[in-house]
N, C-alpha and C positions, 0 to 999 in steps of 0.2 A: 505493500500498498503506501500509495505517496504523497509525506505532507506535506500544504503548501501550507502557507505564514494567512495567516488572516487577512492581509493588505491587498494576498496577492486571492483572492474566494470570495473577497466578500463586497458587490460591484459597488459601494456606496462611495468601501476604500483605489477602489483601480485609480483612477486623479488625480495624485498626493493637491493640488488646487485646489479640490473639492472636500478628497479630503481633513486640511486642515483647515480650514473654512467651517467642517461642521463642526473640527471640536473644542477650534476656536469657542463657538456661538454655542457650542454646545459647556460649553467652561465655564463662557462667561453667564449661560442663562439663569446655570445651578448656583455660580458667588451672588450673580443680583439677586435671588432667591434669600437665602442667607444676607446676605447685607442688608438689600434699600437700595443701595447705590441702581442706575441706570444700566442694562446688554449691552448701548453704543458705548457708554465710555468704558466698562469695563474688557471689550472689543478693542474698540483704539489703547489703553494701556495693554493688554499685552500683544498688536501688533505692531507696536511700535518697538522700533530691532535697535537694540543698549546703539551707543553710541561710537565709542572704545571701549576697552576690553578693564576694563577691575585689580588690579596687581595686591596681592596678598601676600604679606612676602612675610618668612614665618624668626623670630627670633633666635 
């Protein structure tokens, strides 16, 4: 029996752009229910790419 990943078998996950959009929407709506913040605001925060990498130095 051949094992396929969920992203290869689920039709909603086959297209990476749509799959990411759906994950962001699901996470945003779940967070909005818990926090009371609008979904659009949370989606905007999730879609923002970090400008620079944070460097953490250990002592």
